C-alpha positions as CSV (number, residue, x, y, z in Angstrom):
1,M,-7.9,-6.9,19.4
2,K,-4.6,-6.9,22.0
3,V,-4.1,-2.6,22.6
4,V,-0.7,-1.7,24.2
5,K,-0.9,-0.6,27.5
6,K,1.5,2.1,27.1
7,S,0.5,5.3,26.1
8,I,0.4,5.7,23.0
9,L,2.3,8.9,22.8
10,S,4.9,7.2,24.5
11,L,5.6,4.2,22.4
12,S,5.3,6.2,19.3
13,M,7.8,9.4,20.3
14,L,9.5,6.0,21.4
15,L,9.6,4.4,17.1
16,L,9.4,7.6,15.1
17,S,13.4,7.4,15.7
18,A,13.5,3.6,14.4
19,S,13.4,5.2,11.0
20,F,16.3,6.3,11.2
21,V,17.0,4.5,7.4
22,L,16.3,7.7,6.0
23,S,19.6,8.9,7.5
24,G,21.5,6.9,5.8
25,C,22.2,4.4,8.3
26,S,20.8,1.7,5.5
27,E,23.0,-0.9,5.8
28,G,24.0,-1.2,9.1
29,N,27.4,-2.3,9.5
30,S,29.7,0.6,10.4
31,K,30.8,1.2,13.6
32,D,29.1,4.7,14.3
33,S,25.8,3.4,13.4
34,A,23.4,2.7,16.3
35,L,23.8,-1.1,15.8
36,G,25.6,-2.6,18.9
37,S,25.6,1.0,20.2
38,D,23.5,2.7,23.0
39,K,23.6,6.2,20.5
40,P,20.4,7.5,19.8
41,V,18.9,6.4,16.2
42,A,18.1,9.9,14.4
43,T,14.7,10.0,12.8
44,K,12.9,12.0,9.4
45,N,9.7,11.0,10.2
46,S,9.0,13.6,12.9
47,G,10.5,16.5,15.0
48,S,10.9,14.7,18.0
49,E,13.8,14.2,20.3
50,S,15.6,11.1,19.4
51,T,15.8,8.2,21.2
52,P,18.1,5.3,22.1
53,A,15.6,1.8,20.1
54,T,17.2,-0.2,24.4
55,Q,14.4,2.1,25.7
56,L,11.9,0.8,23.2
57,K,10.6,-2.8,25.2
58,P,11.6,-6.2,23.0
59,Y,9.5,-7.3,20.8
60,K,9.6,-10.7,18.7
61,L,8.1,-10.2,15.0
62,K,6.2,-13.0,13.5
63,L,6.6,-12.8,9.1
64,V,4.6,-15.2,7.8
65,Y,4.6,-15.8,3.5
66,P,4.1,-18.4,1.4
67,G,7.9,-20.9,0.8
68,S,10.1,-23.8,1.6
69,T,11.7,-23.8,5.0
70,Q,15.3,-23.2,4.9
71,A,18.3,-25.2,6.2
72,D,19.7,-22.5,7.5
73,Q,16.6,-20.7,8.3
74,V,17.5,-20.3,11.9
75,K,21.2,-18.9,11.4
76,V,19.7,-15.6,8.7
77,Q,17.3,-15.1,11.7
78,E,19.9,-14.6,14.0
79,A,21.5,-12.1,11.5
80,M,18.6,-10.5,11.0
81,N,18.6,-10.0,14.2
82,K,22.2,-8.2,15.0
83,I,20.5,-5.4,12.6
84,L,17.3,-5.6,14.3
85,Q,18.1,-5.3,17.9
86,P,20.0,-2.3,18.4
87,K,17.3,-0.4,15.4
88,I,14.3,-1.1,16.8
89,N,14.9,-3.6,19.7
90,A,12.6,-6.2,18.0
91,T,13.9,-10.3,16.7
92,I,12.4,-11.3,13.8
93,E,10.5,-15.2,13.8
94,L,10.5,-16.1,9.4
95,M,7.1,-18.4,9.1
96,P,7.1,-19.8,5.6
97,I,4.4,-22.4,4.2
98,D,5.1,-24.4,1.7
99,W,2.8,-23.4,-1.4
100,G,0.4,-26.9,-1.3
101,Q,-1.1,-25.9,2.4
102,W,-0.6,-22.1,2.2
103,D,-4.4,-21.4,1.3
104,N,-5.5,-23.5,4.4
105,K,-3.0,-22.9,6.3
106,A,-3.0,-18.6,5.8
107,N,-6.7,-19.2,6.1
108,L,-6.6,-20.9,9.3
109,M,-4.4,-18.5,11.1
110,I,-6.3,-16.2,10.4
111,A,-9.7,-17.7,11.5
112,S,-8.5,-18.5,14.5
113,R,-7.7,-14.9,15.0
114,E,-3.4,-16.3,15.6
115,K,-1.3,-14.0,17.0
116,F,0.9,-12.9,14.1
117,D,2.4,-9.5,13.2
118,I,2.8,-9.1,9.1
119,M,1.7,-11.6,6.3
120,F,2.2,-11.9,2.8
121,T,-0.8,-11.4,0.7
122,A,-2.1,-10.6,-2.6
123,Q,-5.2,-9.6,-5.1
124,W,-4.9,-13.0,-7.0
125,N,-5.2,-14.6,-3.5
126,G,-7.4,-13.6,-1.3
127,H,-6.7,-9.7,-0.2
128,A,-9.9,-8.5,-0.6
129,V,-11.7,-11.9,0.9
130,N,-10.0,-11.7,3.9
131,V,-9.9,-7.3,4.6
132,S,-13.6,-8.1,5.1
133,K,-13.0,-10.8,7.2
134,G,-10.9,-8.0,9.5
135,A,-7.4,-10.0,8.5
136,F,-5.5,-6.4,7.9
137,L,-5.3,-3.4,9.7
138,P,-5.2,-0.2,7.7
139,M,-2.3,1.5,7.4
140,N,-3.4,5.0,6.0
141,D,-6.2,5.6,8.8
142,D,-5.7,8.7,10.5
143,G,-8.4,7.3,12.9
144,L,-6.8,4.0,13.6
145,D,-7.6,2.9,17.1
146,K,-4.8,4.1,19.8
147,Y,-1.6,3.8,16.2
148,G,-2.9,6.3,14.1
149,N,-1.4,6.2,10.4
150,L,0.6,4.0,10.7
151,L,2.3,4.4,6.7
152,K,2.9,8.3,7.8
153,K,4.7,7.8,11.0
154,H,6.7,5.4,10.3
155,G,6.7,4.5,6.6
156,Q,7.9,7.6,5.3
157,G,10.3,5.1,3.2
158,I,8.0,3.2,1.5
159,I,6.0,6.8,-0.2
160,D,9.3,7.9,-0.9
161,S,10.9,4.8,-2.8
162,L,7.6,3.2,-4.2
163,S,5.7,4.7,-7.3
164,P,2.1,6.2,-5.8
165,T,0.7,4.2,-8.5
166,F,1.3,1.5,-6.3
167,L,-0.2,3.0,-3.1
168,E,-3.3,4.0,-4.9
169,G,-4.0,0.5,-7.1
170,A,-3.6,-1.2,-4.0
171,K,-6.3,0.5,-1.9
172,I,-10.0,-0.9,-0.8
173,N,-12.7,1.9,-0.3
174,G,-9.7,4.6,0.1
175,K,-7.6,2.7,2.4
176,N,-4.5,0.7,2.1
177,Y,-4.2,-2.9,3.7
178,A,-1.0,-3.6,3.2
179,V,2.0,-2.8,1.4
180,P,2.9,-3.6,-2.4
181,T,6.2,-4.9,-3.7
182,N,8.5,-2.0,-5.3
183,K,9.1,-4.1,-8.2
184,E,7.6,-4.6,-12.0
185,L,4.6,-3.2,-12.6
186,A,3.0,-4.9,-16.0
187,A,2.2,-8.1,-16.4
188,Q,2.6,-10.6,-19.5
189,G,1.7,-14.6,-19.8
190,G,4.6,-17.0,-21.1
191,V,6.1,-20.0,-20.6
192,I,9.7,-21.4,-19.5
193,Y,11.2,-24.1,-20.1
194,R,13.9,-26.6,-20.4
195,T,16.6,-25.5,-22.6
196,D,18.7,-28.5,-22.3
197,I,16.2,-30.7,-22.9
198,A,15.0,-28.7,-26.4
199,K,18.1,-29.2,-27.4
200,E,18.4,-32.6,-27.0
201,L,15.5,-33.2,-28.6
202,N,16.0,-30.8,-31.2
203,L,13.1,-28.6,-30.6
204,D,12.1,-25.4,-32.8
205,M,10.5,-23.2,-29.9
206,T,10.8,-20.1,-31.6
207,K,7.5,-20.8,-33.7
208,V,5.9,-21.2,-30.2
209,K,3.7,-18.3,-30.5
210,T,0.4,-19.3,-29.0
211,I,-1.5,-22.5,-26.9
212,K,-1.8,-24.2,-30.0
213,D,1.6,-23.6,-31.3
214,L,2.5,-25.9,-28.2
215,E,1.1,-29.6,-29.1
216,P,3.7,-30.8,-31.3
217,I,6.7,-29.8,-29.0
218,L,4.4,-31.7,-26.3
219,T,3.9,-34.4,-28.3
220,S,7.8,-34.9,-29.2
221,V,8.7,-34.5,-25.7
222,K,6.7,-36.8,-24.7
223,E,7.1,-39.6,-27.4
224,K,11.0,-39.0,-26.9
225,R,10.9,-38.4,-23.1
226,P,8.4,-40.7,-21.3
227,D,9.8,-40.0,-17.7
228,I,9.4,-36.7,-18.0
229,T,6.6,-34.5,-17.8
230,P,5.5,-32.3,-20.8
231,L,3.6,-29.4,-19.2
232,F,2.9,-29.0,-15.7
233,L,-0.1,-27.1,-14.3
234,R,-0.8,-25.9,-11.4
235,N,-3.9,-24.1,-10.0
236,G,-3.3,-20.6,-10.1
237,D,-0.7,-21.7,-12.8
238,N,-2.1,-22.4,-16.2
239,F,-3.7,-20.7,-19.2
240,N,-7.0,-19.7,-17.5
241,A,-4.1,-17.7,-15.3
242,H,-5.0,-14.0,-14.3
243,Y,-1.6,-12.9,-16.5
244,F,-2.0,-15.4,-19.2
245,A,-6.7,-15.1,-19.5
246,Q,-6.0,-11.1,-19.0
247,T,-8.8,-11.0,-17.4
248,D,-8.9,-7.8,-14.8
249,A,-10.6,-9.1,-11.9
250,L,-10.9,-5.6,-10.7
251,G,-9.3,-6.5,-7.0
252,D,-9.5,-10.1,-6.1
253,A,-9.2,-12.6,-8.7
254,S,-11.6,-15.6,-6.0
255,I,-14.3,-12.5,-6.4
256,P,-16.0,-13.3,-9.8
257,G,-16.5,-11.2,-12.1
258,V,-13.7,-9.7,-14.4
259,I,-13.2,-7.7,-17.3
260,L,-10.4,-7.9,-20.0
261,K,-7.2,-5.8,-19.4
262,D,-6.2,-5.9,-22.5
263,Q,-9.6,-4.8,-24.1
264,D,-11.2,-1.1,-23.9
265,G,-14.9,-2.5,-22.6
266,T,-15.7,-2.7,-18.6
267,K,-18.6,-5.0,-18.6
268,V,-18.7,-6.9,-15.6
269,V,-18.5,-10.5,-16.8
270,L,-18.0,-14.0,-15.6
271,T,-15.5,-15.3,-16.8
272,S,-17.0,-18.7,-18.0
273,D,-18.8,-16.0,-20.5
274,L,-15.3,-15.3,-22.0
275,D,-14.5,-17.0,-25.7
276,R,-11.1,-17.0,-24.4
277,Y,-11.6,-18.7,-21.1
278,N,-14.1,-21.3,-23.0
279,E,-11.4,-22.0,-25.8
280,T,-8.6,-22.5,-23.7
281,L,-10.9,-25.2,-21.5
282,K,-10.8,-27.4,-24.3
283,I,-7.1,-27.1,-25.6
284,T,-6.4,-27.2,-21.7
285,R,-8.3,-30.4,-21.9
286,D,-7.3,-32.4,-24.7
287,F,-3.8,-31.7,-23.6
288,M,-4.4,-33.2,-20.5
289,K,-6.3,-36.6,-22.5
290,K,-3.3,-36.4,-24.1
291,G,-1.0,-37.2,-21.6
292,Y,0.7,-34.0,-21.5
293,I,0.0,-32.4,-18.4
294,N,0.3,-33.8,-14.8
295,K,-2.5,-35.8,-13.9
296,D,-2.6,-34.3,-10.4
297,A,-2.8,-30.8,-11.7
298,A,-5.7,-29.7,-9.4
299,T,-4.2,-30.9,-6.3
300,T,-0.8,-30.7,-6.9
301,S,1.0,-28.9,-3.8
302,L,4.3,-28.8,-6.2
303,G,4.9,-24.8,-7.2
304,T,6.3,-24.3,-10.7
305,G,10.0,-23.9,-9.5
306,E,10.3,-27.0,-7.2
307,A,8.5,-28.7,-10.1
308,L,10.9,-27.7,-12.1
309,K,13.7,-28.3,-9.9
310,A,13.0,-32.0,-9.7
311,G,14.1,-32.7,-12.9
312,N,11.4,-34.6,-14.7
313,V,9.3,-31.6,-16.1
314,F,10.3,-30.3,-19.6
315,M,7.7,-26.8,-19.5
316,V,5.8,-24.9,-16.3
317,V,3.3,-21.5,-17.2
318,V,4.5,-18.8,-15.2
319,S,3.9,-15.0,-15.3
320,L,6.8,-13.3,-17.1
321,K,8.9,-10.3,-16.7
322,P,12.9,-9.4,-17.8
323,G,15.0,-12.0,-16.3
324,K,12.1,-14.5,-15.3
325,D,14.0,-17.7,-16.7
326,A,17.3,-16.5,-14.7
327,E,15.6,-15.7,-11.7
328,M,14.1,-19.1,-11.6
329,A,17.2,-20.7,-12.3
330,N,18.5,-19.7,-9.7
331,G,16.4,-20.2,-7.4
332,I,16.4,-23.9,-8.4
333,S,20.2,-24.2,-9.0
334,L,19.7,-25.0,-13.3
335,Q,21.3,-21.7,-14.4
336,G,21.8,-21.5,-17.5
337,K,19.0,-24.3,-18.5
338,L,16.2,-22.1,-18.4
339,K,14.1,-19.3,-21.7
340,Q,11.1,-17.9,-21.1
341,I,9.0,-17.7,-24.3
342,E,6.9,-14.6,-24.1
343,M,3.2,-15.5,-25.6
344,T,0.4,-12.5,-24.2
345,P,0.8,-8.4,-24.6
346,K,1.9,-6.6,-21.0
347,T,-0.8,-5.4,-19.6
348,V,-1.2,-3.1,-15.9
349,S,-4.1,-3.4,-14.2
350,T,-4.6,-2.6,-10.3
351,G,-4.4,-6.3,-9.6
352,E,-1.2,-6.2,-11.2
353,T,-0.1,-2.9,-8.2
354,S,-1.4,-5.6,-5.1
355,G,0.1,-8.6,-6.8
356,S,2.7,-8.7,-3.8
357,M,2.1,-7.6,-0.6
358,L,2.5,-6.8,3.2
359,G,-0.4,-6.9,5.3
360,I,-0.1,-6.4,9.3
361,S,-2.3,-9.2,11.2
362,T,-5.2,-7.4,13.5
363,T,-4.0,-9.9,15.8
364,S,-0.4,-7.6,16.1
365,E,0.4,-6.4,19.6
366,D,2.5,-4.0,18.2
367,P,1.4,-3.0,14.3
368,E,3.9,-0.4,14.8
369,R,6.8,-2.5,15.3
370,A,5.5,-4.1,12.3
371,M,5.4,-0.6,9.9
372,I,8.8,0.1,11.0
373,F,9.8,-3.6,10.1
374,I,8.1,-3.6,6.5
375,N,9.5,-0.1,6.5
376,L,13.8,-1.2,6.5
377,L,12.5,-4.4,4.1
378,H,11.5,-1.0,1.6
379,T,14.5,1.0,2.2
380,D,18.1,-1.1,4.2
381,K,19.3,-2.9,2.1
382,A,21.4,-5.0,3.9
383,L,18.3,-6.2,5.5
384,N,16.4,-6.6,2.4
385,N,19.1,-8.8,1.1
386,L,20.1,-10.8,4.0
387,L,15.8,-12.0,4.1
388,N,16.3,-13.0,0.2
389,F,19.7,-14.1,-0.2
390,G,21.0,-15.3,3.0
391,I,24.6,-14.3,5.1
392,D,27.4,-12.8,2.6
393,G,30.3,-14.5,2.5
394,V,28.3,-17.9,3.3
395,H,25.3,-18.5,1.3
396,Y,26.5,-16.0,-1.5
397,E,29.8,-14.2,-2.5
398,K,30.2,-10.7,-4.0
399,V,31.8,-9.9,-7.4
400,S,31.2,-6.6,-7.2
401,D,28.9,-3.9,-5.1
402,N,25.2,-5.0,-6.7
403,I,26.2,-8.8,-8.4
404,I,26.6,-11.5,-6.4
405,K,27.9,-15.6,-7.4
406,A,26.6,-18.9,-5.2
407,T,28.7,-21.0,-2.9
408,D,28.2,-24.7,-2.0
409,A,26.1,-23.0,0.5
410,S,23.7,-21.3,-1.5
411,K,21.2,-24.4,-1.1
412,N,21.1,-23.8,2.7
413,Y,19.5,-20.7,1.9
414,N,17.5,-19.7,-1.5
415,P,14.1,-18.8,-1.1
416,G,13.8,-17.5,-4.5
417,S,11.2,-15.0,-2.8
418,S,12.9,-11.7,-3.7
419,W,9.5,-10.4,-5.2
420,M,7.6,-10.7,-1.6
421,F,9.5,-8.6,0.3
422,G,10.1,-4.9,0.1
423,N,12.2,-3.2,-2.3
424,Q,13.0,-5.3,-4.8
425,F,15.5,-3.0,-6.7
426,L,17.3,-3.3,-3.0
427,N,18.1,-6.5,-4.6
428,Y,21.6,-8.0,-4.9
429,I,22.0,-9.3,-9.1
430,W,23.3,-13.3,-9.5
431,D,25.9,-13.0,-12.0
432,T,24.1,-15.4,-14.2
433,E,21.2,-13.1,-14.6
434,D,20.9,-9.4,-16.7
435,P,23.4,-6.6,-15.2
436,Q,20.7,-4.4,-16.4
437,K,18.3,-6.2,-14.6
438,W,16.5,-3.2,-12.9
439,D,16.9,-1.3,-16.2
440,K,15.0,-3.2,-18.1
441,F,12.1,-3.4,-15.0
442,K,11.5,-0.1,-15.2
443,E,11.7,-0.1,-19.8
444,F,9.0,-3.5,-18.9
445,N,6.6,-1.2,-17.7
446,K,6.9,2.2,-20.1
447,D,4.6,0.6,-23.4
448,A,2.2,-1.8,-20.9
449,K,-1.4,-1.4,-21.5
450,K,-3.0,-0.1,-19.8
451,S,-7.0,-1.7,-18.4
452,P,-9.8,0.5,-18.5
453,A,-10.3,-0.1,-15.0
454,L,-7.1,0.5,-13.5
455,G,-7.1,2.4,-10.4
456,F,-10.3,0.5,-9.5
457,T,-10.6,-1.6,-6.3
458,F,-14.1,-3.8,-5.4
459,N,-15.1,-2.7,-2.4
460,A,-16.5,-6.6,-1.2
461,E,-18.6,-5.3,2.4
462,P,-21.2,-5.1,0.8
463,V,-22.0,-8.2,-0.8
464,K,-19.3,-10.4,1.8
465,T,-21.9,-12.8,2.7
466,E,-22.2,-13.6,-0.7
467,V,-18.5,-13.2,-1.8
468,A,-18.0,-15.8,0.8
469,A,-20.0,-18.4,-0.8
470,L,-18.9,-18.3,-3.7
471,V,-15.4,-18.2,-3.0
472,N,-15.5,-21.7,-1.6
473,V,-17.6,-22.6,-5.1
474,G,-14.5,-21.7,-6.9
475,K,-12.3,-23.0,-4.9
476,E,-14.4,-26.4,-5.6
477,F,-14.5,-26.0,-9.5
478,D,-11.7,-23.8,-11.2
479,P,-9.1,-25.9,-10.1
480,P,-10.2,-29.1,-12.2
481,L,-11.5,-26.9,-15.0
482,D,-8.7,-24.8,-14.9
483,T,-6.4,-27.4,-15.2
484,G,-8.0,-29.8,-17.4
485,S,-9.0,-32.0,-15.4
486,V,-12.3,-32.7,-16.2
487,D,-14.2,-32.4,-19.2
488,P,-15.7,-29.2,-19.0
489,E,-19.0,-29.6,-20.9
490,K,-20.1,-31.5,-17.9
491,I,-18.6,-29.7,-15.6
492,L,-19.3,-26.0,-16.5
493,P,-23.3,-26.4,-16.1
494,K,-23.1,-27.2,-12.5
495,Y,-20.2,-24.4,-12.0
496,R,-23.1,-22.0,-13.5
497,D,-25.6,-23.5,-11.5
498,K,-23.6,-23.5,-8.1
499,L,-22.5,-19.8,-9.0
500,K,-25.8,-18.5,-9.1
501,A,-27.2,-20.2,-6.3
502,A,-24.7,-19.1,-3.8
503,G,-25.4,-15.1,-5.5
504,L,-23.6,-14.7,-8.4
505,E,-25.9,-12.2,-9.4
506,K,-25.8,-9.9,-6.7
507,I,-22.3,-9.8,-6.9
508,L,-21.8,-8.9,-10.5
509,A,-24.3,-5.7,-9.8
510,E,-22.1,-4.5,-7.4
511,K,-19.0,-4.3,-8.9
512,Q,-20.4,-3.7,-12.2
513,K,-21.8,-0.3,-9.7
514,Q,-18.9,0.4,-8.2
515,L,-17.1,0.6,-11.3
516,D,-19.4,2.5,-13.0
517,A,-19.2,4.8,-10.2
518,F,-15.1,4.7,-10.5
519,L,-15.2,5.8,-14.6
520,A,-17.7,8.2,-13.6
521,S,-15.6,10.2,-11.7
522,K,-12.9,10.1,-13.4
523,K,-14.7,12.5,-16.5
């Protein structure tokens, strides 16, 4: 990793000044703020003298995340830079990668040591594996090279606004390698469907409580609307997804070994040992054979939102929260045409605390500036909403202080990724959404069932060789099995044999050992 040549003391004194967000200047639009001036930027992160941001060396931050490139992306970058340059003398380059290419391209960037600053990461997307590969810097390590404790030095706004449950739950071996998004904490599996099509076909959706209940609905759609795919599945979004199957992967969903977060048992088992997993495989396979599911489910690069937006899909499987249907509808211009059905209990595991995070790459040439930018996304309302919704008066219009409505140009910048970045409670609410959305998020978390392993995150370092091998086996078998694309009776035994040959038993034993030690420490 390339180190900053200036003395870290000097750089820290300069960068600490950039955390002015706690001084009440978060909007950055008044003439009295640091925006567009050489006035000192006040800080509450230290007792040091304030230093003009213009004395900082110019730096371009590169933000990598899954999503589609937007038509007006450059315009939004320029608007963000008008906030960032006066505050921390930085500019931003947004680097979205299409969901279908995300895993391969993100892994290649990490493996090739490509230089970038910040990357989206999550427990369900190989976070622990990538940490073991040295992809991300620890953010709360007092002894970190020449940078010290990045979170303490430049993340005070995060610490003040984010529930400690998020940061504690996202730790690996006592350290945070990414900052969680401040959003809903509980998880719930279900489906989202097209209400206009359901009305057209006179479908009674109130009877749907379980996966089996979907069959008559899907049959009717297939028979009466052969031009439409009744059920769209993909790798990661299917009935065996962690949020639907209620599995707690104990830190990283790509590493075998789970417990059930809606139960009280703490024995770590292989997912395929679970009755619910095997039952779901059978149902999904039956649905595929009957033509209810898209044939390319195991390989498609389409996201669930993109599939619905295309107009030829009736239903998708998703992780739910209050107002997810309206939120998704706004992102794909289907306002008023989507509705959700909750089909599992609400649960909370460590995985939910780390289900959406931003990590700082070990290839970043200015980790401190990267940390300050992440802190701004948690505290600066103007910057946060620029990234998520675009430019006020162009991509949306304000109805009130926190309510916005679409414009003709909304389609040119509508990434639908607000759950990825910073503090979602700073986000504006579309006029087609529930104005009490954020209050309902808080209520949603209150009575959720807690996983017995809440607070535990598996440290993959002792078995990283086996983990790397098993993750590749999972990539080969999970997509076709979970989407019903292959016969589980024929393929599942082969999957088990390959897992065992790659070191499954060693990983399960290490997970159990670490979990038992964690549980014993709580007594």
